C-alpha positions as MATLAB code, in Angstrom:
seq = 'MDQISAARVAYNQDLTHKTILVGDSGVGKTSLLVQFDQGKFIPGSFSATVGIGFTNKVLTVDELKVRLQIWDTAGQERFRSVTHAYYRDAQALLLLYDITSKSSFDNTRAWLTEIHEYAQDDVVIMLLGNKSDMASARVIRREDGEKLAREYGVIFLETSAKTGLNVDEAFMTVAKELVRCSVQLPVEPRFHLHDVMQPETEPSSCCGFS';
ca = [
     -64.827   -9.666  -25.954;
     -65.079  -10.925  -29.777;
     -65.661  -14.629  -30.550;
     -61.941  -15.438  -31.285;
     -60.642  -14.027  -27.860;
     -63.537  -15.721  -26.068;
     -62.317  -19.011  -27.709;
     -59.015  -18.453  -26.568;
     -60.280  -17.945  -22.884;
     -62.381  -21.195  -23.366;
     -59.896  -23.390  -24.732;
     -58.459  -25.959  -22.333;
     -54.860  -26.261  -23.052;
     -54.573  -29.017  -20.773;
     -56.570  -31.288  -23.255;
     -54.576  -33.774  -25.091;
     -55.959  -34.468  -28.599;
     -55.739  -38.192  -29.757;
     -54.691  -38.008  -33.443;
     -54.320  -41.129  -35.573;
     -52.234  -41.922  -38.870;
     -54.002  -44.443  -40.879;
     -53.645  -45.907  -44.359;
     -52.587  -48.941  -46.405;
     -48.823  -50.516  -45.238;
     -45.988  -48.780  -47.060;
     -47.662  -45.425  -47.582;
     -45.126  -43.586  -45.266;
     -47.108  -43.220  -41.958;
     -44.049  -44.078  -39.820;
     -41.710  -41.824  -41.890;
     -44.129  -38.881  -41.764;
     -44.345  -39.043  -38.034;
     -40.595  -39.058  -37.679;
     -40.259  -36.090  -39.975;
     -42.614  -34.265  -38.033;
     -41.223  -35.478  -34.441;
     -37.423  -35.450  -35.207;
     -37.325  -33.361  -38.624;
     -35.338  -36.080  -40.418;
     -35.784  -38.845  -42.811;
     -34.251  -42.079  -42.230;
     -34.488  -44.020  -45.466;
     -34.778  -47.984  -45.398;
     -35.124  -48.042  -41.521;
     -38.724  -48.923  -41.038;
     -40.313  -52.493  -41.333;
     -43.986  -52.419  -41.403;
     -45.596  -51.164  -38.219;
     -46.862  -53.826  -35.745;
     -49.850  -52.898  -33.904;
     -49.672  -49.341  -32.470;
     -47.007  -46.589  -31.641;
     -47.348  -43.057  -30.653;
     -45.558  -39.796  -29.818;
     -46.458  -36.636  -28.030;
     -46.215  -33.075  -29.526;
     -47.368  -29.635  -28.477;
     -48.101  -26.991  -31.156;
     -48.956  -23.385  -30.743;
     -52.037  -22.150  -32.353;
     -52.613  -18.251  -31.817;
     -50.752  -18.364  -28.379;
     -52.706  -21.620  -27.228;
     -50.789  -24.750  -26.615;
     -52.385  -27.686  -28.485;
     -51.403  -31.012  -27.309;
     -51.354  -33.970  -29.816;
     -50.758  -37.548  -28.889;
     -50.063  -39.037  -32.451;
     -50.600  -42.713  -32.913;
     -48.870  -44.580  -35.840;
     -50.873  -47.599  -36.817;
     -50.302  -50.581  -38.819;
     -51.835  -50.683  -42.283;
     -51.898  -54.562  -42.653;
     -55.397  -56.104  -42.826;
     -54.617  -58.350  -39.878;
     -54.102  -55.385  -37.710;
     -57.385  -53.519  -38.719;
     -59.702  -54.618  -36.083;
     -57.011  -53.134  -33.500;
     -57.254  -49.881  -35.654;
     -60.902  -49.744  -35.279;
     -60.699  -49.719  -31.435;
     -58.501  -46.653  -31.503;
     -60.906  -44.706  -33.979;
     -63.676  -44.417  -31.248;
     -61.777  -41.770  -28.850;
     -59.707  -40.179  -31.652;
     -60.266  -36.307  -32.278;
     -58.319  -36.194  -35.519;
     -57.397  -38.633  -38.258;
     -54.676  -38.290  -40.939;
     -55.359  -40.669  -43.784;
     -52.401  -41.182  -46.089;
     -51.955  -42.705  -49.649;
     -49.000  -42.953  -51.860;
     -48.914  -40.925  -54.850;
     -47.020  -43.569  -56.687;
     -49.530  -46.372  -55.626;
     -52.885  -46.446  -57.217;
     -54.382  -49.323  -54.877;
     -53.321  -47.131  -51.816;
     -55.445  -44.271  -53.434;
     -58.334  -46.625  -54.217;
     -58.324  -47.983  -50.788;
     -58.798  -44.512  -49.320;
     -62.526  -44.975  -49.787;
     -62.527  -48.000  -47.522;
     -60.610  -46.316  -44.848;
     -62.992  -43.234  -45.302;
     -66.078  -45.612  -44.844;
     -64.474  -47.211  -41.636;
     -63.623  -43.886  -40.335;
     -67.147  -42.741  -40.911;
     -68.618  -46.247  -39.086;
     -66.337  -46.142  -36.049;
     -64.841  -42.542  -35.476;
     -66.532  -39.812  -33.588;
     -68.976  -37.661  -35.750;
     -66.967  -34.450  -35.044;
     -63.369  -35.949  -35.682;
     -61.092  -33.631  -37.866;
     -60.172  -35.649  -40.999;
     -57.338  -34.839  -43.347;
     -56.453  -36.719  -46.636;
     -52.569  -36.599  -47.335;
     -51.023  -37.787  -50.781;
     -47.646  -38.721  -49.683;
     -44.339  -39.220  -51.467;
     -44.626  -36.021  -53.553;
     -41.130  -35.929  -53.877;
     -41.376  -38.939  -56.230;
     -42.681  -36.995  -59.356;
     -41.316  -39.244  -61.863;
     -43.162  -42.194  -60.518;
     -46.457  -40.158  -59.796;
     -49.743  -42.253  -60.930;
     -52.116  -40.075  -58.849;
     -52.801  -36.474  -59.692;
     -52.844  -33.992  -57.190;
     -56.211  -33.098  -58.919;
     -57.589  -36.673  -57.949;
     -56.852  -36.263  -54.352;
     -58.407  -32.778  -54.336;
     -61.576  -34.201  -55.813;
     -61.656  -37.083  -53.314;
     -61.225  -34.849  -50.426;
     -64.071  -32.491  -51.752;
     -66.440  -35.460  -52.221;
     -65.984  -36.465  -48.332;
     -65.750  -33.055  -47.077;
     -62.211  -33.333  -45.650;
     -59.085  -31.425  -45.637;
     -56.302  -32.254  -48.266;
     -52.716  -31.810  -48.713;
     -49.790  -33.434  -50.566;
     -46.702  -34.099  -48.208;
     -43.279  -35.727  -48.839;
     -41.855  -37.416  -45.642;
     -38.558  -37.345  -47.312;
     -38.241  -33.672  -47.898;
     -40.550  -32.615  -45.307;
     -42.707  -30.786  -47.778;
     -46.015  -29.811  -46.077;
     -45.420  -32.207  -42.889;
     -45.386  -29.348  -40.335;
     -48.171  -27.652  -42.199;
     -50.488  -30.712  -41.933;
     -50.249  -31.117  -38.307;
     -50.415  -27.372  -37.512;
     -53.629  -27.387  -39.667;
     -55.146  -30.272  -37.880;
     -54.323  -28.361  -34.637;
     -56.085  -25.381  -35.801;
     -59.322  -27.311  -36.864;
     -59.028  -29.051  -33.355;
     -59.006  -25.833  -31.593;
     -61.794  -24.272  -33.585;
     -63.934  -27.336  -33.329;
     -63.252  -27.581  -29.675;
     -64.774  -24.460  -28.788;
     -67.083  -24.440  -31.473;
     -66.211  -21.292  -33.416;
     -68.542  -20.289  -36.068;
     -67.643  -21.413  -39.825;
     -66.161  -18.142  -40.442;
     -63.456  -17.353  -39.943;
     -61.950  -20.664  -40.576;
     -59.059  -22.461  -42.219;
     -58.552  -22.379  -45.782;
     -56.100  -24.542  -47.858;
     -54.215  -21.043  -49.233;
     -53.058  -20.419  -45.761;
     -50.617  -23.176  -45.936;
     -50.041  -23.830  -49.742;
     -51.092  -22.625  -53.109;
     -53.121  -25.242  -54.820;
     -56.091  -24.835  -56.929;
     -58.676  -26.247  -54.296;
     -61.550  -25.020  -52.524;
     -61.982  -24.716  -48.646;
     -63.206  -28.018  -47.304;
     -65.676  -28.314  -44.281;
     -64.613  -28.720  -40.771;
     -64.556  -31.794  -38.517;
     -64.835  -34.727  -41.033;
     -67.737  -35.630  -43.373;
     -70.011  -33.059  -44.448;
];
């Protein structure tokens, strides 16, 4: 039995992986989750998330069922202590910034520092530059997001909660990494960014910080 086949046998499909959406208020966390969960964008329908909300989703990775419990967190400062508590038992964290907002991108370093402080060492981290449909208002280049992701050793994609660009791919990528890390597969074979898109990037390391 090869390593991949053994991993399929070893993986517990009853596991639920807690997956947290974090980032500044207004970057599109709720819209991203609704697009992934319901396949639609509802403009102007969301006020700022208060506290925590979640949904459940099951994805299939190489015939394995990967159960994600996805939590949408508030980005406002007054709720940050609540968010910290949810880091501790999270298996995956998706950190969003808005490509039209320099402050939301600048603040990703503070978010990554908090994640490093409060989350598990083997947490899967993905950096998402959201609102990629708003090209005319872009202030953060794709290359800036890629550079930051390489610096922290995390996965990177640009997404659009409005058009759905790379939304499903982002969660599927997280699911693949969760399976690989759960069964401690070797570094190769592993996920590469070109599996889901065609950016000029290098593959990032597994499960969070290098």
